[in-house]
N, C-alpha and C positions, 0 to 999 in steps of 0.2 A: 239539858244541856248548856252550856252557856250560848248567852250573844255571841254571837257572829265578834270578831276580833273586834280590837278598837281602831284599829283604823279606820273604819264605817262611819265613825264617828263623825261630826263636827267639831274643826279642831284648834284653834291655834294659843300660844302662848298668852296666858295670861294678859301680860301684860300689853298684847298689842291689840287694840281695837277693829272690829270689823262692821262691814255696813249693817244698818236694820234690817229686816222684812222692811220693804213699800212697796205702793203698788205701782208698779213701772209701764209707761205708755210702749202699745207696740210700735218696736221699727223694722223694718227691714237688713241684715247683714252687708257691710259691705267693705274689701278691703281696706288698711290701710298701710302705712309703712312704723315702720320705728326704725329705733337705731342699728347701726351696724346692717343694713339693708334685709330687713326682717321682717317679712307680711306679718298680719295680723287678722283675724276676722273674727267679729264673732256671730257664733255658730247657734245662739239664744238668748235670748234676755226677759230675764227673771231677778226678786229679790228672794233673798235666804241665799245662801251658798251652800254647797256638796262635792265633792270632790267626784270631778270627773276621770272619767276612761275612755283612751283611746288608742285603736289595735290599726294596723296597715294589711289591707290581704293583697294575691300574690300579686298583685300587680301596682304596688305601693299606694294603690287608693286610701285616705284615712277616713276611719268610721270611730265614733265618738256617741260619747254613752253618758248620760247624766240625769240630775233627777231635780227637778224644781220642785219648789214645796207642795206635799202630794201628789205629784208627777214622774213617773221615768218617761225617758225615750231617747230614741234612737238614732243616730243623724251618721249619712254619710254626704260623701263631695263628692259632685258630681262636676262639671264643663267650668261652670254658669256660677255655683258655688254650691251652699248647705241644704240639701230635705231632710226633715228629717219628718218621726213619727211616733204616736205615743203607744207603751207598752202597757204599761198597767195603773194604775192609783193606788195611792197610802194617802195612810190616817194623817203626814203629818212630813216634814221636808229634815233638811239639818242632813239624812243621810243618802247613799248613795249603794249600789249594786257593784260588780266585779261585771267589766267585757274585754276577754280574752276572743282569739279567731283560731277557729281545728283550722287544717292544710286539708284543702276544699274549698275553703273561705264560706265556712259554716261559723257566723259568730253564734257564741254560747256566752247566757248571761247571766248570775246572780240578782234578785232584787233587791229592796226590803221588802218587812209587811205589807203584804199585797190587798186593798182594801176587797172582799168579797171572796179571799180564797183561805182566809183564816191563816198565816202563816205567810215566810219566807218562801221564794220561788228559784228554779234553774228553767231553763229554757233553752232551744235554741230557734233557729231563724231556718225555712223555705220557702220554695212558692211562694213569696212575700206575706208571710206572717210566721207568729211566734206560736211552740207548742211546751207550756207553759205545767208546768207540775211542782207542788209543796217541795220546799226541799229544806235537809238537816241542818241547814247551818254553816258556818263558816266561809272562806277565802279562796275565792276561787281565783288560782291562779296561774293555771296554763289548762291545756288542753292537749292529748295526745294524737299520734297518727290514729290510732285505732279510734281517733272523737271520742277517751276518756276523760272526762272532767277530773285535774287535779286540785283541791282541799285542802288547807289545814286549817284546827281548831283549836282551844282547848275547851276541855272535857274535865267534871270534876269525879271523882272514882270513889270516892268516900271524904270522909275528913280528917282533912287534911292533907288529904294525895288529890292529885292532877295527874293532865295524861296530855304533852303537847301529840295530835292524834294526824293522822293524815288520810283524808277519804277520797275516792273514786268511785265513779258509777258503773258498772260493766253488768252486762246482761239483763240492765233493768233492775239492778239491784246495788243499792251504796253500800259500801264496804270499807272497811275500817282496818289503820296498821296503830299501832302506836310509836312515833318517834322516838319520844321520852316520857317519862313518869319521874317524876320530885315530889317531894313534899313541901307543903305553901301553907298558911294560913287563907290562899284565895289566893287569886290573880286575877279582881276586881282593878286593877292600877294598868294603867297603858301598857298597850301592845300591840306590834304591826308584824308585816312577814312578807315575803318576797317569794317568790317561787320561777322555774325556771328547766328544763327540761335539756339531758347534756345528749351527745350524738349516739346515743342507745336508748333513748326517748324516758331515760328513770327520770324522779323530781330527785331535786335541789331545792333546798330550803334557807333564804338567809330570814332571821324571826328577833324579834326578842320583849320583853314584858318585864317594864319595872319594878314586879316585882321581887326576882334575881336580875337584875339591870347587869345580865348580857345580853353583846350580842353573835348569835350563834350564828352556828352554822352546820346544815342537816345532811346527807345525800344519801340513796338507796341502794345497794348492789347483789348482788346474789347472796350474802352470805346476810343479808339487811340493811337496818337502818345503822346507822354514826352518826358522831353528834362532836362537833367542834365549839370548842369559845376564842370567836374572833379578835372579839375586845371586852373587856367588863369596863362601862360604863359609867353606871350607875341610871340614877332615876334621872331622867332627861324633862321631867315636869313637864311634859308635851305630847297628846296622844295623835293617831293621826299616820299615815302612812310615813315613819321618818328614818327609813332604808332600800335601798332595792339592791338586785340582784343578775348582775346577767354573765355568760360566756364570750371567750373570744374564740376566733378561728381555731384555734389549738385544742378547747376544748380547759382553759382553765378558768377558774372560777373571778369576777369580780364583782368589788360590790362600795358600795357608799353608801352613811350614816351620818343621821345627825347626832350629836352630845351635848348637854349643857351644863357647862364651866362658870357662870353665875347669874345674874339677871340680865346684864350685856351683852353674855359670850356666848354663841352655841353654834360651836365650828361644825365644817361636815370633814365627814373621814372617807381618807377612797383606802381599798383595799383590796391586795391578791393574793394568793393562794397557790403556791408551787406547792412542790416535792417536799418541802421543809415548814412546811407550815404559812400562817398568814402573815403578811407585812404591811404592814401601813402607813396613812401619812395622811396631814392634811393637807386637807384643799380649798378650806373657803375659812378662814381664819376669824370671822365676822359673828355673822349669826345667820346660816341655813337652814332651811326646812326644806322638807318636803324633797330631797333627793333623788334623781330617777337616773335612773344610768346605761347607756345605748353604747356598745363596742362596733369601733369599724373595721374596716375588713383588714387595716392594718396595724391591728392589733390598738389601736388611739381610743383611752375611753373618753366617751360622752358623757356630761352632765349636766340634766337639768333642775333649776332648784330656786326658790324663794331665798335673797338674797337682802339682807335687811342691818340700815347702821341705826342704830339707837339714838337721834338728836338731842333731845330734850325728852331724858326718860318721869321727871314733874310734871310736864305738861305734856306729854304721852307724843311728843313729836317724831314718826321716824319715817326714816328713807326703804320705800321697799319695791326691790324690784325681781321680777323674775329674770333671772344668767341662764344663761348657758355657759357652760366650761368645755376647754379640750385641752387634755395634756399633749402637749408635744413634745419635743426632745429639752427643750426651756423652760419646760413645767408648766405650769398648767397657764389659760388666753381664758379670759373670761369676757365672753359680749353680754353688754342689756341687752334684754330683747322687749321690753315692757317696761320702761319709765311708772313708780307706782311713786305714791306719796301718803302717810298719815298725817296729818295737823290738824289736832281733835278739836284747839281752839281759835283756828282757821276755821272750821267746819268740812275740814277735807278729807274727802278718801277712796282714794286711789289706790285698792288695797290687792298686786296680784294673788293669789293662795295656788295651793292646791296642784303643782307643777307634777306632769309626767310626762316622759318623754321616749317618743316612738321614732327607728332610724328605718329606711327604707336602703335598698342593695345597693344604691351610692352612694350611702352617707349623711345622707340628706338626712337632717331632726325636723321632726316634727311631733310639735308641743301641744299638751292640752291644757288648760291652768281655769279657776275660776275666778272674775276679778270683781273683789269687793266695789261697788259706788252709789253716792249716797245723790246722784247725777242723772242719774236716771238710765245707766248704760253699765250694770252689775249683771252679770248672767255668767258664761260660757262662752272658750273662748279661745282660740288655733290659729299656732305660730310656727310657721317656715320662714326657710333662707334656702337660695339658691336655685336654681334654675328642674325645671325639672325631671325630674328621670324617668329617662327613656328607655320604656319597657323593648326588649329584643324580639323582636315576629315571632309569634307563636309556632312548634313544628311539628309533626306527626311522622315517625320513623315505624320499621313494616317488618318483619317476623312470621316465615307461612309456617305451617307443619302440616303433613311432614314432607320435608328436603328438597326429596326425593318425590311424584306425584306418578304412577302406573296410572293410566287413565283405564286400566283393564281392571282395576278395582272396583269392589262391590261397595268398599266404604263409602262412610256417609257423610263426614263433615272433611272441609277447610278449614284449620283452627290459624287466626291471626290473632299473636300478639300487638298491641298496637299500641307506641309509647309516647306521651306526652311532653314537651320541653316547652319552658315559660309560658306553660298554662296549667291546666287539669284537667284527669278525667272530664269532670263537670262539664266543662265547656266545651265539650263536642255535642252534635246534637246526633246520636245514636243511631235514631232514625234513616240518619241520611248515608250512613255508610256503603259502601259496594265496593268487590272486586273485579274486577274488569266489566265493573258495570253491571256486574252479578248483588241481590241487595243479602244486605247479611241478616238469617232467620234467627241470632242469637246475639246479645250483646251484654257481657257481666263486665261491671268496672269491679276492678281487683284490688288497687290502693288510688291514690292519688292523684296519680298520674300513668296510670297501665290498664289499659281495656285487651279481654280479649272477644271475638268474637268468630263463630262461626259461620260457616257460606256451604252451602247444597255442592255435596264433592262431585255430581254430577252436571251438572249446571255450568258451575267455574271449566271441569273439563271439556264441556263442549267449547268454550275461552280462548283453550291454548292450545300449540302444535308440539310436538317432540320435540327436545334438544337440549345441548348438555346449560344451556345458559338462557331461562326465558322470565323476562321481566314481566313481572305481574303486577298492575296499579293498584291501591284504594285510594278511594275516590269521597270524601264531604266533606259536613261544614260545620262552622262552629255557629255557637249558638245564636252570637250577634251576627251573623247571616254570609260571614266571609266563607270561602272556600278554601282547601288543601291538596294535598296528594300526598302521598310517597308509593313508596318500590320497593319494587322485594324481587330477585333471583333466587329460581331452583330449578332443580332438573325434573324435564317432564319424558317420560320414556312413552313409546308408542304399545298397544295390544300385542303380546304374545314375546313379546323382546325387554330382556333385563333392562 
């Protein structure tokens, strides 16, 4: 199998310099302000550079994944700052893996070649540790509601014949499907891909390879995979993740991607898919790299990207900023998140790179990026703006079966369906569940938001009296220590009566 898609490699435009690996002193991350009321925080300082990842959990808390040379690390934001942990060691730097979040707040990762394992790794984190295994390779783009990873890669089928392939892990075995096959001398050029899941949990992929020069879109339904060309853009002469895919609330695909016109012009294009096909427009006319898209609840696209303007191509002086754009009724509104500059004649390298965007349920942006620098502050950074998104209080609802309880019945169980809102099933301490103070005998997690609990019927029957509308109370505790209650109303009949 070919190596994972080329977007895993460290790349910038050949004409644009980056910070060389240097030894850096330890420093503690601290928040600072950037233009536009953005808060920018260093997460970790290190030399070299590679693309970070960022995801949000169900409460909107950011988690990041990044790779200093020879190391893979995972970080989470708490109330006071960032905490991080080592995942695996690698024999080199310059590339990283991917991070996605499963419903239920279970992180999934892939790593570069891991020292001591003999290959790339895939795994999940639970109970404070990582469960990792050797990985067949490819780009981990998403994970569905069943906890199955969604992976795409290129595979050589034979001389001059290649496949763009989809893989997933189901029942502890990797399965694969060909999205499309095509003839080519090789696929060793630049390539990138972005995966998103629709409301039915089906995978959709935006992808590009420089061999064919197309930005392509593929989706799977009951009849199989379907492929469309969004736009032919030719060879962009830059590898790395140069495109991104997202869905709006109506289920329409939105995309951004960068393409090269000449050595000083590489616009960012924005595209929407409708029943009649794809329409596109230029959102950044100068140079835009590593665009990443999210869609607000009102349908407005949000894009983070590296915005560059060549001031002096010969002397290599480039204005290089982290930018954030939102499309409103009057067009695209662009803000500078981080002000960078590459001025080699004066020894200045402050170069934001590898922007990745996530948006919470309040449409608040969360951006991860790498900062190349020669002044000791190189590393991976986090940027956001606006007040914290206040999470609604978690709650629990209850539905009992049977709906009519005959106290004379010799049945064994009363069954309780417990639905969770604004939290997950894993947030509940199942050992704490009680129905009218009768502890649960069995608890099973059905999915991310539903549990089924069984209560001893005879013990529960002793807590109620006959009536047409009998209120029953479920009590329990959240894993963080808070308590909750939920009620249901059932009919209770007395012995010998219907």
